[in-house]
Backbone as JSON, one array per atom type, in Angstrom:
{
  "sequence": "MNQVREEAPQVQVVVKKYANRRLYNTESSTYITLDSLAKMVRDGRDFVVFDAKSGEDITRSVLTQIIVEEESRDGRAMLPINFLRQLIGLYGHNLQATVPRYLESAMTQLGRQQRQLRDAMQETMGRFLPPGIEEIGRQNVAMIERAMRMFAPFTNDEDATSDVGAQSEEVAALRAEVERLQAELLALRQTKSTQ",
  "N": [[152.91, -108.22, 232.94], [153.85, -107.94, 229.42], [151.3, -107.68, 226.51], [151.16, -108.57, 223.54], [149.45, -107.05, 221.52], [147.93, -108.53, 218.18], [147.51, -106.66, 215.15], [144.71, -105.92, 212.37], [146.57, -105.34, 209.64], [146.0, -101.58, 208.43], [144.41, -100.65, 206.13], [145.71, -98.22, 203.53], [143.84, -94.9, 203.18], [142.53, -93.41, 200.76], [142.16, -90.7, 199.68], [140.28, -87.91, 197.54], [141.06, -85.1, 196.04], [139.16, -82.3, 195.08], [138.32, -80.42, 192.03], [137.41, -77.86, 193.23], [138.41, -77.72, 196.13], [138.11, -79.07, 197.67], [137.8, -82.23, 199.89], [137.94, -85.22, 199.61], [136.84, -88.15, 201.13], [137.3, -91.36, 200.26], [137.04, -93.9, 201.86], [135.4, -93.76, 203.6], [133.37, -92.21, 202.81], [132.65, -89.7, 202.36], [132.69, -85.75, 202.7], [136.28, -84.32, 204.05], [137.77, -82.46, 205.93], [140.87, -80.49, 205.95], [141.95, -79.91, 208.64], [140.38, -83.01, 209.36], [142.4, -84.43, 208.14], [144.62, -84.06, 209.25], [144.59, -85.03, 211.78], [143.98, -88.04, 211.3], [146.67, -88.18, 210.41], [147.76, -87.86, 213.04], [146.51, -89.94, 214.33], [147.99, -92.44, 213.66], [146.76, -92.93, 210.62], [147.32, -94.16, 207.81], [147.64, -92.18, 204.51], [146.55, -91.49, 201.19], [146.32, -88.74, 198.82], [144.89, -87.68, 195.91], [144.69, -85.87, 193.28], [141.4, -85.19, 191.65], [141.06, -84.79, 189.29], [143.48, -85.08, 187.42], [144.34, -86.98, 188.44], [146.75, -87.27, 189.82], [149.24, -87.49, 192.52], [149.11, -85.82, 194.71], [149.85, -85.44, 197.87], [151.98, -84.77, 198.94], [152.05, -81.87, 199.02], [149.16, -81.51, 200.49], [149.92, -82.45, 202.92], [151.96, -80.37, 203.45], [150.69, -78.15, 203.23], [148.76, -78.74, 205.91], [150.9, -78.6, 207.2], [151.69, -76.11, 207.11], [149.27, -74.59, 207.87], [148.54, -75.5, 210.98], [151.29, -74.01, 211.37], [150.19, -71.51, 211.49], [148.73, -71.28, 213.0], [147.36, -69.54, 216.11], [149.94, -69.53, 219.11], [151.08, -72.04, 218.58], [152.91, -73.17, 216.8], [155.73, -74.36, 215.43], [158.15, -74.69, 214.2], [161.0, -73.17, 214.24], [161.84, -69.96, 213.07], [164.33, -69.3, 212.3], [165.05, -71.98, 211.52], [163.21, -72.6, 209.41], [164.56, -71.03, 207.73], [167.08, -71.4, 206.94], [166.3, -73.97, 206.31], [165.17, -73.45, 203.67], [167.29, -72.42, 202.44], [168.8, -74.48, 201.68], [167.59, -75.29, 199.36], [167.85, -76.43, 195.94], [170.67, -76.37, 197.1], [173.65, -78.16, 196.85], [173.21, -79.89, 199.23], [171.23, -80.78, 199.38], [169.63, -83.41, 198.82], [170.15, -84.68, 200.5], [169.19, -83.96, 202.74], [166.78, -84.96, 203.37], [166.78, -87.34, 204.14], [168.01, -87.04, 206.35], [166.28, -85.39, 207.83], [164.37, -87.45, 208.51], [165.57, -89.49, 209.75], [166.54, -88.27, 212.01], [163.75, -87.62, 212.97], [162.71, -90.35, 213.17], [164.08, -90.89, 215.48], [163.44, -89.06, 217.38], [161.3, -89.54, 217.75], [161.44, -92.51, 218.83], [162.93, -91.53, 221.35], [160.82, -90.26, 222.83], [159.37, -92.55, 223.19], [161.25, -93.58, 224.96], [161.3, -92.04, 227.14], [158.62, -91.81, 227.82], [158.09, -94.43, 228.71], [159.83, -94.83, 230.54], [158.17, -92.64, 232.38], [156.01, -94.06, 232.74], [156.87, -96.27, 234.32], [158.29, -95.2, 236.61], [155.92, -93.56, 238.22], [155.09, -91.26, 240.07], [157.59, -90.76, 241.43], [160.0, -87.85, 241.39], [162.12, -87.31, 239.31], [162.58, -89.09, 236.76], [164.46, -92.14, 236.61], [166.92, -92.07, 233.97], [166.25, -89.51, 232.78], [167.59, -87.75, 231.94], [169.51, -88.42, 230.29], [168.26, -89.15, 228.37], [167.36, -86.24, 227.55], [169.76, -85.03, 227.41], [170.52, -86.44, 224.5], [168.63, -86.05, 223.18], [169.13, -82.99, 223.17], [171.53, -83.12, 222.06], [171.08, -84.18, 219.41], [169.38, -82.11, 218.49], [171.3, -79.91, 218.26], [173.2, -81.4, 216.34], [171.33, -81.22, 214.26], [171.19, -78.14, 213.72], [173.83, -78.17, 213.51], [173.93, -79.04, 210.63], [172.23, -77.68, 208.85], [173.39, -75.06, 209.33], [176.08, -74.79, 208.24], [178.53, -73.25, 208.05], [178.88, -71.53, 210.0], [179.77, -69.81, 212.26], [182.53, -70.16, 214.56], [183.07, -69.07, 217.09], [180.93, -67.26, 217.67], [179.34, -69.54, 218.73], [180.62, -70.4, 220.8], [180.8, -68.2, 222.45], [177.98, -68.62, 223.12], [178.11, -70.78, 224.48], [178.96, -70.56, 227.34], [177.04, -68.6, 228.08], [174.85, -70.45, 227.9], [175.59, -72.64, 229.44], [175.56, -71.4, 232.27], [172.88, -70.87, 232.64], [171.94, -73.46, 232.64], [173.38, -74.7, 235.0], [171.66, -72.64, 236.78], [169.32, -73.66, 236.17], [169.43, -76.76, 237.51], [170.17, -75.94, 239.72], [167.63, -74.98, 240.78], [166.04, -77.35, 240.54], [167.31, -79.13, 242.05], [166.77, -77.56, 244.43], [163.83, -78.12, 244.41], [163.62, -80.39, 244.32], [164.19, -81.34, 247.08], [162.76, -79.9, 248.23], [160.38, -81.48, 247.8], [160.87, -83.86, 249.18], [160.6, -83.23, 251.39], [158.46, -82.78, 251.94], [157.11, -84.76, 251.5], [158.36, -86.39, 253.74], [157.49, -84.83, 255.92], [154.22, -85.71, 255.29], [154.41, -88.38, 255.91], [154.77, -88.73, 258.22], [152.57, -87.85, 259.6]],
  "CA": [[153.55, -108.56, 231.77], [153.83, -106.85, 228.22], [150.85, -108.59, 225.57], [151.14, -108.27, 222.06], [148.08, -107.35, 220.58], [148.16, -108.38, 216.71], [146.38, -105.71, 214.51], [145.27, -106.22, 210.95], [147.12, -103.75, 208.82], [145.07, -101.19, 207.83], [144.52, -100.25, 204.37], [145.19, -96.73, 202.96], [142.41, -94.35, 203.09], [142.43, -93.03, 199.33], [141.52, -89.33, 199.41], [140.27, -86.8, 196.51], [140.73, -83.3, 195.96], [138.21, -81.85, 193.42], [139.2, -79.02, 191.56], [136.47, -76.76, 194.45], [139.58, -77.61, 196.95], [137.06, -80.31, 198.52], [138.45, -83.19, 200.22], [136.62, -86.74, 199.47], [137.36, -89.96, 201.77], [136.57, -92.17, 199.53], [136.94, -94.64, 202.65], [133.81, -93.29, 204.7], [132.02, -91.57, 201.53], [132.2, -88.4, 202.92], [133.66, -84.96, 202.48], [136.25, -83.93, 205.16], [139.01, -81.15, 205.86], [142.89, -80.41, 206.71], [141.71, -80.67, 210.23], [140.28, -84.11, 209.56], [143.92, -85.0, 207.85], [145.74, -83.89, 210.51], [143.48, -86.02, 212.94], [144.34, -89.21, 210.85], [148.25, -88.94, 211.28], [148.15, -87.99, 214.94], [146.11, -91.48, 215.06], [148.23, -93.11, 212.91], [146.2, -93.26, 209.69], [147.79, -93.67, 206.39], [146.55, -91.68, 203.71], [147.35, -90.67, 199.87], [145.45, -88.08, 198.35], [145.08, -87.91, 194.5], [144.05, -84.86, 192.55], [140.64, -86.01, 191.39], [140.57, -84.82, 187.52], [144.49, -85.85, 186.89], [145.02, -88.74, 189.18], [148.37, -86.95, 190.25], [149.77, -87.86, 193.62], [149.58, -84.72, 195.8], [149.69, -85.85, 199.17], [153.06, -84.0, 199.39], [151.46, -80.61, 198.84], [148.34, -81.45, 200.84], [150.6, -82.17, 204.25], [152.72, -79.57, 203.48], [149.28, -76.95, 203.62], [148.74, -78.49, 206.94], [151.7, -77.93, 208.17], [151.12, -74.36, 206.55], [147.66, -74.06, 209.03], [148.95, -75.51, 211.81], [152.29, -73.03, 212.15], [149.77, -69.92, 211.44], [147.4, -70.61, 214.45], [147.76, -69.2, 217.61], [150.97, -70.34, 220.14], [150.95, -73.62, 217.68], [153.98, -72.94, 215.63], [156.62, -75.53, 216.01], [159.39, -74.21, 213.57], [161.35, -71.88, 214.69], [162.25, -68.78, 211.96], [165.92, -69.73, 211.73], [165.16, -73.21, 210.77], [162.81, -72.23, 208.08], [165.46, -69.56, 206.48], [168.17, -72.5, 206.17], [165.51, -75.34, 204.99], [164.61, -72.92, 202.31], [168.63, -71.78, 201.79], [168.97, -75.28, 201.67], [167.07, -75.89, 198.24], [169.55, -75.69, 195.27], [172.22, -76.62, 197.09], [174.33, -80.0, 196.97], [173.09, -81.19, 200.21], [169.69, -81.1, 199.28], [169.72, -84.79, 198.53], [170.78, -85.46, 201.87], [168.27, -83.62, 204.47], [165.07, -85.26, 203.88], [167.3, -88.65, 204.59], [168.85, -86.89, 207.65], [165.19, -85.2, 208.84], [163.37, -88.49, 208.71], [166.26, -90.25, 210.71], [166.39, -87.26, 213.17], [162.27, -87.71, 213.61], [163.02, -91.37, 213.7], [164.95, -90.81, 216.65], [162.84, -87.84, 218.74], [160.07, -90.62, 218.71], [161.97, -93.84, 220.04], [163.25, -91.21, 222.94], [159.56, -89.99, 223.24], [158.88, -93.71, 223.68], [161.55, -93.77, 226.08], [161.16, -90.94, 227.92], [157.34, -92.15, 228.48], [157.92, -95.74, 229.57], [160.38, -93.87, 232.02], [157.43, -92.1, 233.43], [155.03, -94.93, 233.34], [157.57, -96.98, 235.37], [158.41, -94.46, 237.68], [155.26, -92.59, 238.7], [155.22, -91.13, 242.18], [159.41, -90.05, 242.08], [159.85, -86.48, 240.88], [162.63, -87.19, 238.31], [162.39, -90.57, 236.44], [165.92, -92.42, 236.17], [167.19, -91.83, 232.53], [165.66, -88.68, 231.9], [168.61, -86.8, 232.11], [170.5, -89.04, 229.6], [167.31, -88.48, 226.98], [167.3, -84.84, 227.48], [171.15, -84.89, 226.72], [170.42, -87.26, 223.54], [167.58, -84.44, 222.4], [170.01, -81.71, 222.61], [172.77, -83.06, 220.87], [170.67, -84.17, 218.09], [169.36, -80.93, 217.57], [172.4, -79.22, 217.84], [173.8, -81.74, 215.04], [170.59, -81.0, 212.73], [171.98, -77.27, 213.41], [175.02, -77.8, 212.16], [173.78, -79.51, 209.59], [171.52, -76.95, 208.12], [174.35, -73.92, 209.64], [177.47, -75.66, 208.26], [178.93, -72.25, 207.87], [178.52, -70.43, 211.03], [181.01, -68.86, 212.88], [182.35, -71.41, 216.32], [183.0, -67.8, 217.89], [179.83, -66.93, 218.6], [178.7, -70.47, 219.31], [181.44, -70.47, 221.94], [180.06, -67.25, 223.51], [176.66, -68.94, 223.57], [177.97, -71.92, 225.41], [178.96, -69.87, 228.56], [175.66, -68.46, 228.84], [173.88, -71.85, 228.34], [176.17, -73.07, 230.97], [175.22, -70.63, 233.64], [171.86, -71.13, 232.58], [172.11, -75.16, 233.05], [173.24, -74.69, 236.36], [171.18, -72.19, 237.66], [168.36, -74.75, 236.04], [170.04, -77.69, 238.35], [170.25, -75.35, 241.3], [166.71, -75.02, 240.74], [165.65, -78.83, 240.54], [167.54, -79.68, 243.57], [165.94, -77.34, 245.65], [162.08, -78.66, 244.36], [163.39, -82.58, 245.16], [164.77, -80.89, 248.47], [160.92, -79.23, 248.6], [159.47, -82.38, 247.57], [161.29, -84.51, 249.48], [160.59, -82.66, 252.78], [156.72, -82.78, 252.22], [157.52, -86.46, 251.48], [158.29, -86.48, 255.14], [156.14, -84.39, 256.79], [152.88, -86.05, 255.05], [154.7, -89.85, 256.18], [154.89, -88.32, 259.7], [151.5, -87.21, 259.75]],
  "C": [[152.46, -107.89, 230.38], [152.78, -108.22, 226.92], [150.6, -107.86, 224.68], [150.15, -108.28, 221.39], [148.21, -107.28, 218.4], [146.82, -107.69, 216.37], [146.09, -106.16, 213.03], [145.77, -105.03, 210.06], [146.08, -103.28, 208.18], [145.41, -100.52, 206.48], [144.61, -98.63, 204.24], [144.49, -96.16, 202.98], [143.23, -93.65, 201.57], [141.43, -91.66, 199.28], [141.6, -88.41, 198.2], [140.35, -85.6, 196.45], [140.2, -82.88, 195.03], [138.74, -80.24, 193.37], [138.13, -77.74, 192.72], [137.33, -76.83, 195.75], [138.88, -78.35, 198.22], [137.93, -81.46, 198.73], [137.78, -84.53, 200.06], [137.42, -87.82, 200.44], [136.89, -90.99, 201.16], [136.38, -93.94, 200.84], [135.14, -94.82, 203.42], [132.72, -92.62, 203.87], [131.8, -90.47, 202.05], [133.49, -87.45, 202.54], [134.97, -84.6, 203.67], [137.62, -82.65, 204.92], [140.23, -81.25, 206.06], [142.7, -80.71, 207.76], [141.79, -82.21, 210.35], [141.5, -84.98, 209.24], [144.58, -85.14, 209.0], [145.27, -84.81, 211.52], [143.84, -87.3, 212.54], [146.07, -89.57, 211.01], [148.17, -88.66, 212.45], [147.89, -89.37, 215.08], [146.81, -92.24, 214.33], [147.91, -93.72, 211.2], [147.3, -93.42, 208.6], [147.25, -93.28, 205.52], [147.47, -91.48, 202.57], [146.23, -89.77, 199.41], [145.93, -87.69, 197.08], [144.4, -86.33, 194.19], [142.96, -85.65, 191.55], [140.55, -85.93, 189.42], [142.0, -85.47, 186.97], [144.97, -86.86, 187.42], [146.34, -87.91, 189.65], [148.0, -87.29, 191.72], [149.71, -86.39, 194.14], [149.6, -84.51, 197.41], [150.77, -84.75, 199.69], [152.62, -82.58, 200.26], [150.85, -80.07, 200.1], [149.18, -81.67, 202.89], [151.39, -81.06, 204.2], [151.71, -78.24, 204.14], [148.93, -77.44, 205.35], [149.46, -78.21, 207.96], [151.65, -76.41, 208.33], [150.18, -73.43, 208.13], [147.99, -74.6, 210.3], [150.04, -74.59, 212.4], [151.78, -71.74, 212.26], [148.49, -69.63, 212.74], [148.42, -70.58, 215.74], [148.7, -69.97, 218.58], [150.85, -72.05, 219.5], [152.39, -73.76, 217.28], [155.33, -73.62, 216.55], [157.7, -75.08, 215.32], [160.04, -73.08, 213.81], [161.95, -70.73, 213.06], [163.66, -69.09, 211.42], [166.25, -70.76, 210.76], [165.03, -73.0, 209.69], [163.78, -71.56, 207.33], [166.34, -71.23, 206.18], [167.4, -73.52, 205.9], [165.5, -74.76, 203.97], [166.09, -72.89, 201.97], [169.26, -73.44, 201.23], [168.52, -76.29, 199.46], [167.97, -75.68, 197.13], [170.39, -76.26, 195.43], [172.38, -78.03, 197.11], [173.71, -80.72, 198.35], [171.33, -81.27, 200.29], [169.17, -82.54, 199.21], [169.63, -85.66, 199.91], [169.72, -84.97, 203.24], [167.68, -84.57, 204.3], [165.5, -86.77, 204.57], [167.38, -88.2, 206.29], [167.18, -86.41, 208.56], [164.35, -86.46, 209.58], [164.56, -89.13, 209.82], [166.27, -89.44, 211.86], [164.65, -87.65, 213.67], [162.12, -89.05, 214.06], [163.15, -91.61, 215.27], [163.97, -89.88, 217.58], [162.03, -88.86, 218.82], [160.51, -91.7, 219.23], [162.3, -92.78, 221.4], [161.84, -90.82, 223.42], [159.44, -91.02, 223.75], [159.72, -93.79, 224.7], [161.41, -93.26, 227.68], [159.21, -91.44, 228.98], [156.71, -93.63, 229.03], [158.8, -95.42, 231.06], [159.34, -93.45, 233.24], [156.68, -92.53, 233.9], [155.29, -95.76, 234.28], [157.67, -96.26, 236.43], [157.38, -93.67, 238.57], [155.04, -92.77, 240.23], [156.75, -90.3, 242.21], [158.59, -88.72, 240.96], [160.8, -86.37, 239.62], [162.98, -88.98, 238.07], [164.04, -90.82, 235.82], [166.24, -92.3, 234.48], [166.95, -90.73, 232.04], [166.79, -87.52, 231.52], [169.46, -87.06, 230.54], [169.64, -88.61, 228.11], [167.5, -87.55, 226.75], [168.45, -84.56, 226.68], [171.22, -85.06, 225.35], [169.65, -86.0, 222.83], [168.19, -83.48, 222.05], [170.87, -81.95, 221.45], [172.48, -83.55, 219.62], [170.1, -83.0, 217.77], [170.28, -80.03, 217.42], [173.5, -79.98, 216.07], [172.72, -81.71, 213.93], [171.04, -79.81, 212.69], [172.75, -76.87, 212.53], [175.03, -77.98, 211.21], [173.09, -78.19, 208.36], [172.07, -75.34, 208.23], [176.02, -74.21, 209.56], [178.69, -74.44, 208.16], [178.99, -71.18, 208.79], [180.14, -70.16, 211.6], [180.88, -69.56, 214.29], [182.77, -69.73, 217.13], [181.91, -67.55, 218.73], [178.87, -68.24, 219.4], [179.43, -70.38, 220.58], [181.02, -69.46, 223.06], [178.93, -68.06, 223.85], [176.91, -70.03, 224.52], [178.46, -71.43, 226.98], [177.57, -69.12, 229.11], [174.66, -69.47, 229.06], [174.47, -72.31, 229.47], [175.74, -72.4, 232.28], [173.55, -70.8, 233.72], [171.39, -72.74, 233.0], [172.23, -75.23, 234.07], [172.6, -74.04, 237.07], [169.89, -73.43, 237.61], [168.71, -76.12, 237.26], [169.65, -77.1, 239.68], [168.76, -75.74, 241.5], [165.78, -76.36, 241.13], [165.86, -79.41, 241.61], [166.78, -79.0, 244.52], [164.38, -77.82, 245.73], [162.58, -79.68, 244.94], [163.73, -81.67, 246.49], [163.26, -80.79, 249.13], [160.26, -80.45, 248.69], [159.34, -83.2, 248.66], [160.99, -84.28, 251.38], [158.98, -82.73, 253.06], [156.6, -84.11, 252.08], [156.79, -86.75, 253.09], [157.93, -85.86, 256.32], [154.59, -85.4, 256.55], [153.24, -87.82, 255.73], [154.56, -89.66, 257.8], [153.31, -88.0, 260.64], [150.57, -88.78, 260.33]]
}
């Protein structure tokens, strides 16, 4: 039975950034780091960062700085170079105004699909592939393809067509591997149940 727990709304944490680049959390009255702010984001804590001297809201630049630091860590890069180039290319372009709304929508959809996948995994623990996982995967791929088309609206369709053939072969090989693994898993379960 699902129980909905009502939580008191959290107050937005105010962080002040001083000239010496130190960040001060006014809620806990402590100095914090960019890693602390990244953890707050992951924990769902809302915060705003003000320049201590001018009072200017610098939250966007601090969040961007967190992304730059995360991207520079070994094995943690998430943004493909081509995506970054396309994003930079959109600055000053007539599509610049639509990009933020599109990215927010895409991230909202990705979050929704992650929750669906997590729910499906929880409901079907013990099974090899949960029902609906292929559909969620297809939705994710379609969303990423739409995003890439938006960021590269003038790409050559012939290149895309040649890539589709290679991708189809790879998908077929992966499906065959999944089927083989499912058969092995089924055989192991049957041997285990007969013992």
